[in-house]
C-alpha positions as CSV (number, residue, x, y, z in Angstrom):
1,M,27.4,11.2,-13.5
2,D,29.6,8.4,-12.2
3,S,27.9,6.6,-9.2
4,A,31.0,7.4,-7.1
5,M,30.3,11.1,-7.5
6,K,26.6,10.9,-6.7
7,E,25.4,12.1,-3.3
8,R,23.8,9.5,-1.0
9,I,20.1,9.8,0.0
10,Y,19.3,7.8,3.2
11,L,15.8,6.3,3.5
12,Y,14.2,6.0,6.9
13,D,11.0,4.0,7.4
14,T,8.6,4.9,10.2
15,T,5.8,2.5,9.2
16,L,5.9,0.6,12.5
17,R,5.7,3.8,14.6
18,D,4.2,6.8,12.8
19,G,2.4,4.5,10.4
20,Q,0.7,2.7,13.3
21,Q,-1.1,6.0,14.1
22,T,-3.3,5.2,11.1
23,P,-6.9,4.7,12.2
24,G,-7.7,1.0,12.2
25,V,-4.0,-0.1,12.1
26,D,-2.7,-2.0,15.1
27,F,0.4,-4.2,14.6
28,S,1.1,-7.2,16.8
29,V,4.6,-8.3,17.6
30,E,4.4,-10.9,14.8
31,D,3.2,-8.2,12.3
32,K,6.1,-6.0,13.2
33,I,8.6,-8.8,12.8
34,A,7.1,-9.7,9.4
35,I,7.1,-6.0,8.2
36,T,10.6,-5.4,9.5
37,R,11.8,-8.4,7.5
38,M,10.2,-7.1,4.3
39,L,11.8,-3.6,4.8
40,D,15.2,-5.1,5.7
41,E,15.3,-7.3,2.7
42,F,14.2,-4.5,0.4
43,G,17.2,-2.5,1.5
44,L,16.0,0.6,3.5
45,D,18.7,2.3,5.5
46,Y,16.7,2.8,8.7
47,V,13.8,0.9,10.1
48,E,12.1,2.5,13.1
49,G,10.4,-0.1,15.2
50,G,8.4,1.9,17.7
51,Y,8.6,3.3,21.2
52,P,10.1,0.9,23.8
53,G,8.2,1.1,27.1
54,A,5.2,2.8,25.5
55,N,3.2,-0.5,25.3
56,P,3.9,-4.2,25.8
57,T,4.1,-4.8,22.0
58,D,6.9,-2.4,21.4
59,T,8.7,-3.4,24.6
60,A,8.7,-7.1,23.4
61,F,9.6,-6.1,19.9
62,F,12.8,-4.4,21.1
63,S,13.8,-7.3,23.3
64,E,16.2,-8.3,20.4
65,K,17.6,-6.8,17.3
66,R,15.2,-7.3,14.4
67,T,17.2,-6.3,11.3
68,Q,20.1,-7.8,9.4
69,R,21.0,-4.9,7.1
70,S,18.9,-1.9,8.0
71,R,19.8,0.1,11.1
72,F,17.3,-0.7,13.8
73,V,15.8,2.4,15.4
74,A,14.1,3.0,18.7
75,F,11.9,6.1,19.0
76,G,11.2,8.1,22.2
77,M,11.1,11.4,24.0
78,T,14.1,13.5,25.1
79,K,14.6,13.4,28.8
80,R,12.1,15.1,31.1
81,V,12.8,18.5,32.5
82,G,14.0,18.4,36.1
83,V,15.4,14.9,35.8
84,S,18.9,14.1,34.8
85,A,19.4,11.9,31.7
86,S,20.8,9.1,33.9
87,N,17.7,9.1,36.1
88,D,15.0,9.3,33.4
89,P,13.2,5.9,33.2
90,G,11.9,6.5,29.7
91,L,15.4,7.3,28.5
92,A,16.8,4.2,30.2
93,L,14.3,2.0,28.3
94,L,15.5,3.5,25.0
95,L,19.1,3.0,25.8
96,R,18.7,-0.6,27.0
97,S,16.7,-1.6,24.0
98,H,18.3,-3.7,21.3
99,S,18.4,-0.9,18.8
100,E,21.4,0.6,17.1
101,V,19.9,4.0,16.8
102,V,17.8,6.2,19.0
103,C,15.6,8.8,17.4
104,Y,14.3,11.4,19.9
105,V,11.3,13.6,19.3
106,A,12.0,17.1,20.5
107,K,9.9,20.2,20.5
108,S,11.5,22.9,18.3
109,S,8.6,25.4,18.3
110,Q,8.8,28.0,21.0
111,Y,5.1,28.0,21.3
112,Q,5.0,24.2,21.7
113,V,7.7,24.3,24.3
114,R,5.7,26.7,26.4
115,V,2.2,25.2,25.9
116,A,2.9,21.5,25.6
117,L,6.1,21.1,27.8
118,G,5.5,24.0,30.2
119,C,9.2,24.6,30.6
120,T,11.7,27.4,29.7
121,D,13.3,27.6,26.3
122,E,16.8,26.8,27.8
123,E,15.4,23.8,29.7
124,N,14.2,22.3,26.4
125,L,17.6,23.0,24.8
126,D,19.3,21.3,27.7
127,A,17.0,18.2,27.4
128,I,17.9,17.9,23.7
129,R,21.7,18.1,24.3
130,A,21.7,15.8,27.3
131,S,19.6,13.1,25.6
132,V,21.8,13.0,22.5
133,E,24.9,12.8,24.6
134,A,23.4,9.9,26.6
135,A,22.6,7.9,23.4
136,I,26.1,8.4,22.1
137,A,27.6,7.4,25.5
138,A,25.5,4.2,25.3
139,G,27.1,3.4,21.9
140,K,24.1,4.3,19.8
141,E,23.7,6.6,16.8
142,A,21.5,9.5,17.8
143,M,19.1,11.5,15.8
144,V,16.5,14.2,16.7
145,D,13.1,14.7,15.1
146,C,12.5,18.4,15.5
147,E,8.7,18.4,15.9
148,H,6.7,21.4,14.5
149,F,10.0,22.7,12.9
150,F,8.6,24.6,10.0
151,D,5.7,26.1,11.9
152,G,8.1,27.0,14.7
153,F,10.6,28.5,12.2
154,K,8.0,30.7,10.6
155,A,7.0,32.0,14.1
156,N,10.5,32.3,15.7
157,A,13.4,31.2,13.5
158,D,16.1,31.9,16.0
159,Y,14.7,29.6,18.7
160,T,13.8,26.8,16.2
161,L,17.3,27.0,14.8
162,A,18.7,26.9,18.3
163,C,16.9,23.5,18.9
164,A,18.3,22.1,15.7
165,R,21.8,23.4,16.4
166,A,21.7,22.0,20.0
167,A,21.0,18.5,18.6
168,Y,23.8,18.8,15.9
169,E,26.4,20.2,18.2
170,A,25.7,17.5,20.8
171,G,26.6,14.9,18.1
172,A,23.3,13.9,16.5
173,R,24.0,12.1,13.2
174,W,20.7,13.4,11.8
175,V,18.6,16.5,12.6
176,V,15.2,15.8,11.1
177,L,13.0,18.7,10.2
178,C,9.4,17.8,10.7
179,D,6.3,19.3,9.0
180,T,4.2,17.9,11.9
181,N,0.9,19.5,10.8
182,G,1.5,18.8,7.1
183,G,0.6,22.3,6.0
184,T,3.9,23.7,4.7
185,Q,4.2,24.2,1.0
186,P,7.1,23.0,-1.2
187,A,8.5,26.4,-1.8
188,E,8.5,27.1,1.9
189,I,10.3,23.8,2.6
190,R,12.9,24.6,0.0
191,R,13.6,28.1,1.4
192,I,13.7,27.1,5.0
193,V,16.0,24.0,4.5
194,R,18.4,26.3,2.7
195,E,18.3,28.8,5.5
196,V,19.0,26.0,8.0
197,I,22.1,25.0,6.0
198,E,23.2,28.6,5.7
199,A,22.9,28.8,9.5
200,G,25.6,26.2,9.9
201,I,23.9,22.7,10.0
202,P,25.2,20.8,6.9
203,G,22.7,19.2,4.6
204,S,24.5,15.9,5.0
205,H,23.1,15.9,8.6
206,L,19.5,17.0,7.7
207,G,16.4,14.9,7.2
208,I,12.8,15.7,6.3
209,H,9.7,14.2,7.9
210,A,6.6,15.3,5.9
211,H,2.9,14.7,6.5
212,D,0.4,14.6,3.7
213,D,-2.3,17.0,5.0
214,T,-2.2,19.0,1.7
215,G,-1.3,16.0,-0.5
216,Q,2.2,17.3,-0.8
217,A,4.3,15.1,1.5
218,V,6.2,13.5,-1.5
219,A,6.7,16.9,-3.1
220,N,7.8,18.4,0.2
221,S,10.3,15.6,0.7
222,L,11.8,16.1,-2.8
223,A,11.9,19.9,-2.2
224,A,13.9,19.3,1.0
225,V,16.3,17.1,-1.0
226,E,16.7,19.7,-3.7
227,A,17.5,22.2,-1.0
228,G,20.2,20.0,0.5
229,A,18.6,17.5,3.0
230,R,20.0,14.0,2.6
231,Q,17.6,11.8,4.7
232,I,13.9,11.2,3.9
233,Q,11.5,9.7,6.5
234,G,8.3,8.1,5.3
235,T,6.1,5.0,5.4
236,L,5.0,2.2,3.2
237,N,2.0,3.2,1.0
238,G,2.0,6.6,2.9
239,I,0.1,5.3,5.9
240,G,0.1,7.5,9.0
241,E,-2.1,9.6,11.2
242,R,-4.6,12.0,9.7
243,C,-3.8,12.1,6.0
244,G,-0.7,10.0,6.3
245,N,3.1,10.4,5.8
246,A,5.4,10.8,2.8
247,N,4.9,7.6,0.7
248,L,8.3,5.8,0.3
249,V,6.8,3.6,-2.4
250,T,6.3,6.7,-4.5
251,L,9.5,8.5,-3.4
252,I,11.9,5.6,-4.0
253,P,11.2,5.0,-7.8
254,T,11.2,8.8,-8.3
255,L,14.6,9.1,-6.8
256,A,15.9,6.1,-8.8
257,L,14.2,6.6,-12.2
258,K,13.8,10.3,-12.7
259,P,16.9,11.9,-14.2
260,A,16.4,15.1,-12.1
261,Y,17.3,13.0,-9.1
262,A,18.9,9.8,-10.4
263,D,21.7,11.8,-12.1
264,R,22.6,13.4,-8.9
265,F,21.7,11.0,-6.1
266,E,21.7,7.3,-5.2
267,T,19.9,5.4,-2.5
268,G,20.7,2.0,-0.9
269,I,18.1,0.3,-3.0
270,A,19.6,-1.9,-5.7
271,R,18.0,-1.9,-9.1
272,D,16.9,-5.5,-8.8
273,R,15.2,-4.7,-5.5
274,L,13.5,-1.7,-7.0
275,S,11.7,-4.1,-9.4
276,T,10.1,-5.8,-6.3
277,I,8.6,-2.6,-4.9
278,A,5.1,-3.3,-6.4
279,H,5.2,-6.7,-4.6
280,L,6.4,-5.0,-1.4
281,S,3.5,-2.5,-1.6
282,R,0.9,-5.1,-2.3
283,S,2.2,-7.5,0.3
284,F,2.0,-4.8,2.9
285,D,-1.6,-4.1,2.0
286,E,-2.3,-7.8,2.2
287,L,-0.9,-7.9,5.7
288,L,-3.2,-4.9,6.6
289,N,-6.1,-6.8,5.0
290,R,-7.0,-3.9,2.8
291,A,-7.4,-3.6,-1.0
292,P,-4.4,-2.0,-2.7
293,N,-5.0,1.5,-4.2
294,A,-5.4,0.8,-7.9
295,Q,-4.3,4.4,-8.8
296,A,-1.2,4.4,-6.6
297,P,1.8,5.9,-8.5
298,Y,4.2,3.3,-10.0
299,V,2.7,0.3,-8.2
300,G,-1.1,0.6,-8.6
301,A,-3.0,-1.8,-10.9
302,S,-4.0,1.2,-13.0
303,A,-0.6,2.9,-13.0
304,F,0.1,1.7,-16.5
305,A,-3.4,1.1,-17.7
306,T,-5.0,2.7,-20.7
307,K,-8.6,2.7,-21.7
308,A,-9.1,4.9,-24.8
309,G,-8.6,3.1,-28.1
310,I,-6.3,5.8,-29.5
311,H,-4.0,5.5,-26.5
312,A,-3.9,1.7,-26.9
313,S,-3.0,2.0,-30.5
314,A,-0.2,4.3,-29.7
315,L,1.0,2.1,-26.9
316,A,1.2,-0.9,-29.2
317,K,3.6,1.1,-31.5
318,E,5.6,2.9,-28.8
319,P,5.0,2.4,-25.1
320,S,6.7,5.6,-24.1
321,T,3.9,7.6,-25.7
322,Y,1.8,7.1,-22.6
323,E,4.3,5.7,-20.0
324,H,6.7,7.8,-18.0
325,V,8.8,4.7,-16.9
326,E,8.9,1.1,-17.9
327,P,6.3,-0.8,-15.8
328,E,8.7,-3.7,-15.2
329,S,11.3,-1.4,-13.6
330,V,9.0,-1.2,-10.5
331,G,7.5,-4.7,-10.8
332,N,4.3,-3.6,-12.5
333,R,2.9,-4.3,-15.9
334,R,1.2,-2.6,-18.8
335,K,-2.5,-3.1,-18.9
336,V,-4.7,-2.2,-21.9
337,M,-8.3,-2.1,-20.6
338,V,-11.2,-3.3,-22.6
339,S,-14.4,-1.3,-22.4
340,D,-17.1,0.4,-24.4
341,Q,-14.5,3.1,-25.1
342,G,-12.0,0.8,-26.6
343,G,-11.4,0.0,-30.3
344,K,-9.9,-3.2,-31.8
345,A,-6.4,-2.2,-30.8
346,N,-7.3,-2.5,-27.1
347,F,-8.8,-5.9,-27.6
348,I,-6.0,-7.3,-29.8
349,A,-3.3,-6.0,-27.4
350,E,-5.1,-7.3,-24.3
351,L,-5.8,-10.7,-25.9
352,K,-2.2,-11.0,-27.0
353,R,-1.0,-10.3,-23.5
354,R,-3.1,-13.3,-22.4
355,G,-1.7,-15.6,-25.0
356,I,-4.7,-15.4,-27.3
357,D,-3.7,-14.6,-30.9
358,V,-6.5,-13.3,-33.1
359,A,-6.3,-11.7,-36.5
360,R,-7.7,-8.2,-36.9
361,D,-10.1,-9.4,-39.6
362,D,-11.3,-12.4,-37.7
363,P,-15.1,-12.1,-37.5
364,R,-15.0,-13.6,-34.0
365,L,-13.1,-10.5,-32.8
366,D,-16.0,-8.3,-34.1
367,T,-18.4,-10.6,-32.2
368,L,-16.3,-10.2,-29.0
369,V,-16.0,-6.4,-29.4
370,A,-19.8,-6.0,-30.0
371,M,-20.6,-8.3,-27.1
372,V,-18.4,-6.4,-24.6
373,K,-19.9,-3.1,-25.7
374,E,-23.4,-4.5,-25.4
375,R,-22.8,-6.0,-22.0
376,E,-21.1,-2.9,-20.7
377,A,-24.2,-1.0,-21.8
378,E,-26.1,-3.3,-19.5
379,G,-23.9,-2.5,-16.6
380,Y,-20.9,-5.0,-16.8
381,A,-17.5,-3.4,-16.2
382,Y,-14.8,-5.5,-17.8
383,E,-12.1,-3.0,-17.3
384,G,-12.3,-3.8,-13.6
385,A,-13.0,-7.5,-14.1
386,D,-10.0,-9.0,-15.9
387,A,-10.9,-12.7,-15.2
388,S,-14.5,-12.3,-16.4
389,F,-13.3,-10.7,-19.6
390,E,-10.8,-13.5,-20.2
391,L,-13.5,-16.1,-19.8
392,L,-15.8,-14.3,-22.1
393,A,-13.0,-13.9,-24.7
394,R,-12.0,-17.6,-24.5
395,R,-15.7,-18.7,-24.8
396,T,-16.1,-16.4,-27.9
397,L,-12.8,-17.2,-29.6
398,G,-12.4,-20.8,-28.5
399,T,-13.7,-23.0,-25.7
400,V,-13.9,-23.2,-21.9
401,P,-14.2,-26.7,-20.4
402,D,-17.6,-27.6,-18.8
403,F,-16.1,-28.4,-15.4
404,F,-19.6,-28.4,-13.7
405,S,-23.0,-26.8,-14.1
406,V,-25.4,-25.4,-11.5
407,E,-28.8,-26.9,-11.8
408,S,-30.4,-24.5,-9.3
409,F,-29.8,-22.5,-6.2
410,R,-31.9,-21.0,-3.5
411,C,-31.1,-18.5,-0.7
412,M,-33.2,-17.8,2.4
413,V,-32.8,-15.1,5.0
414,E,-34.7,-15.5,8.3
415,R,-34.9,-12.8,10.9
416,R,-36.1,-14.1,14.3
417,F,-35.7,-13.9,18.0
418,D,-33.4,-16.4,19.6
419,A,-33.9,-18.1,23.0
420,N,-32.5,-15.0,24.8
421,G,-35.0,-12.7,23.1
422,Q,-32.3,-11.1,20.9
423,I,-32.9,-10.5,17.2
424,K,-30.9,-13.0,15.0
425,T,-30.6,-13.1,11.2
426,V,-29.8,-16.4,9.7
427,S,-28.8,-16.9,6.0
428,E,-29.0,-20.3,4.3
429,A,-28.2,-21.4,0.7
430,I,-29.0,-24.6,-1.1
431,V,-27.1,-25.3,-4.4
432,K,-27.6,-28.2,-6.8
433,V,-24.5,-28.8,-8.9
434,M,-24.0,-31.3,-11.8
435,V,-20.4,-32.7,-11.9
436,E,-19.6,-35.5,-14.4
437,G,-23.3,-36.5,-14.8
438,E,-23.9,-36.6,-11.0
439,V,-26.1,-34.2,-9.2
440,R,-24.7,-33.0,-5.8
441,M,-26.7,-30.8,-3.4
442,S,-25.0,-28.7,-0.8
443,V,-26.5,-26.6,2.1
444,A,-24.7,-23.9,4.0
445,E,-25.3,-21.1,6.5
446,G,-23.3,-17.9,6.3
447,H,-22.9,-14.3,7.3
448,G,-25.4,-13.0,4.8
449,P,-26.9,-14.7,1.7
450,V,-23.8,-14.2,-0.5
451,N,-21.5,-15.7,2.0
452,A,-23.9,-18.7,2.4
453,L,-24.1,-19.1,-1.3
454,D,-20.4,-19.0,-1.7
455,I,-19.9,-21.7,1.0
456,A,-22.6,-23.9,-0.5
457,L,-21.3,-23.6,-4.1
458,R,-17.8,-24.5,-3.1
459,K,-18.8,-27.3,-0.6
460,D,-18.8,-30.2,-3.0
461,L,-17.5,-30.0,-6.6
462,G,-16.5,-33.6,-6.8
463,R,-13.0,-34.2,-8.2
464,Y,-12.5,-30.4,-8.5
465,Q,-13.0,-29.8,-4.8
466,G,-9.3,-30.1,-3.9
467,E,-8.4,-27.6,-6.6
468,I,-10.3,-24.8,-5.0
469,E,-9.3,-25.3,-1.4
470,D,-6.9,-22.3,-1.6
471,L,-9.4,-20.1,-3.4
472,E,-10.3,-17.1,-1.2
473,L,-12.6,-14.1,-1.7
474,V,-10.7,-11.0,-0.6
475,D,-13.0,-8.2,-1.7
476,Y,-16.7,-7.7,-2.6
477,K,-18.1,-4.6,-4.1
478,V,-21.7,-3.8,-4.9
479,R,-22.9,-0.8,-7.0
480,I,-26.4,0.2,-7.8
481,L,-26.5,1.3,-11.4
482,N,-29.9,3.1,-11.3
483,G,-32.4,4.2,-8.7
484,G,-35.2,2.5,-6.9
485,T,-35.8,-0.9,-5.3
486,E,-35.8,-2.6,-8.7
487,A,-32.4,-1.2,-9.6
488,I,-29.8,-3.0,-11.7
489,T,-26.9,-4.2,-9.5
490,R,-23.3,-4.8,-10.4
491,V,-21.2,-7.0,-8.2
492,L,-17.4,-7.1,-8.4
493,I,-15.5,-9.9,-6.6
494,E,-11.8,-10.1,-6.0
495,S,-10.3,-13.5,-5.5
496,Q,-6.9,-14.9,-4.7
497,D,-5.2,-18.2,-4.2
498,R,-2.1,-19.6,-2.5
499,S,0.2,-18.4,-5.4
500,G,-0.6,-14.8,-4.5
501,A,-2.4,-14.2,-7.8
502,R,-5.5,-12.0,-7.7
503,W,-8.3,-11.7,-10.1
504,W,-11.6,-9.8,-10.5
505,T,-14.9,-11.1,-11.7
506,V,-18.2,-9.3,-12.4
507,G,-22.0,-10.1,-12.4
508,V,-24.9,-7.9,-13.3
509,S,-28.6,-8.4,-12.5
510,D,-31.7,-6.8,-11.0
511,N,-31.1,-9.2,-8.1
512,V,-28.0,-8.8,-6.0
513,I,-27.8,-12.5,-5.2
514,D,-27.9,-13.4,-8.9
515,A,-25.3,-10.9,-9.7
516,S,-23.1,-12.2,-6.9
517,F,-23.6,-15.8,-8.2
518,Q,-22.4,-14.9,-11.7
519,A,-19.3,-13.3,-10.2
520,L,-18.7,-16.3,-7.9
521,M,-19.1,-18.8,-10.8
522,D,-16.6,-16.9,-13.0
523,S,-14.1,-16.9,-10.1
524,I,-14.3,-20.6,-9.6
525,V,-14.1,-21.4,-13.4
526,F,-11.2,-19.0,-13.8
527,K,-9.4,-20.7,-10.9
528,L,-9.9,-24.1,-12.5
529,M,-8.7,-22.7,-15.9
530,K,-5.7,-21.1,-14.2
531,N,-4.7,-24.4,-12.5
532,R,-4.5,-25.9,-16.0
533,E,-2.6,-23.0,-17.4
534,L,-5.5,-22.4,-19.8
535,A,-6.0,-18.9,-18.5
536,G,-4.7,-16.3,-16.1
537,L,-1.0,-16.4,-17.0
538,A,-1.1,-12.6,-17.5
539,A,-4.4,-11.6,-15.9
540,A,-3.9,-13.0,-12.4
541,G,-1.4,-11.1,-10.5
């Protein structure tokens, strides 16, 4: 279909307001400014910034307009019952804020009106109408989030429709149907949205706000679109209270790349911006200081990964055999994982991606395959440790420079009472490193023995010291591979540097400190190799 004939889907981001309901998430003004810039540059139609007056952060955030392209939205309640719109202080803060749009939340369930608001049905309808009219009179676009819409509709469709109709007839640009409790099923969403349209509210003015309590927020959003709604509300990476909101990072590629939607609809996201969505998702996780979900649709590190040898062989011949879209279309990449389940095809494909060409009949390849399978039997996990695999491969198939060697290390943990009689645990590490024939000894204290060891190891590497200043450990995982106090331990460490590249390294031992040390060593060596473009051109990222 010609793009001029496609219907427009409008995308509304509520990360900064509904997303902030996520346990453990609390945005500063600076965080909100940074996230808004990311969303604005990506091309979302609406960016909801929060609730002016609810807290000092949101009030400061709305002291000026924060978007260039996206429409800047302030969120708040409809006017209070018993007070006129012109005398409601909460409404005044919304209308005075530097937003272009006001999104009101309004009760649309008769049960909620009586229990939560304690007012009559007509008083609630009057509050909706007066609030929308006040926003329009102030020169702002108005929209209404009809809270508990689907639950309310199933209990009393007439009143719930009356709330939506009151907002639409008062001039609201969007009437947003909210699955507030997240329990409505896609078939119900589809049926109810159609009934709302049949009742006289056009789909071009309807939005959907879905929560993910049954894992169907994305499916429910798409069901609403199929039924006629033309605005979707959601958050980056699906964050939000309880189980989260509809994930825009999943919805946007689906709308853009799946013919069932792409042939009928268009969004405001340009194709070149779509190819940055994986970066957007990961950058947001980085700002939240949390590890990205490896199995996230489209953008996860495992989204285009294959482990079984037969799959890898098929992928090498024709990628579409196991890929539903091209990884590059969303800024991701294909990843053939090496493991004890993989055959030569996995190894050859993965080595080639890293710039290592090896013939199928090269005996060194057989050595590498056997070594990986043997080491994985011992507990190593190279499918989740790309950098350690690359170093092992390069050592087996070629060489890795001897940047430095560790002569010895020692870790001590002391638990004692301090001068105030409080128990204090102190961890100290001593590392002897040989660099260019010179032995260097470093001592460091840290928050636990691994942290102390990391600090000591990176304290003095001679002429290589400056090269690792931007090396940072961002995640540390320990797994016990068998039972008992003498258990084999696997440590996975994720590292990153100033370029934004990330890589995983692995260590295995019956001693958690030794396993950690192996992973730390690989991380540093990989970083030095990467700096020289001897490794990591494909792996780190």
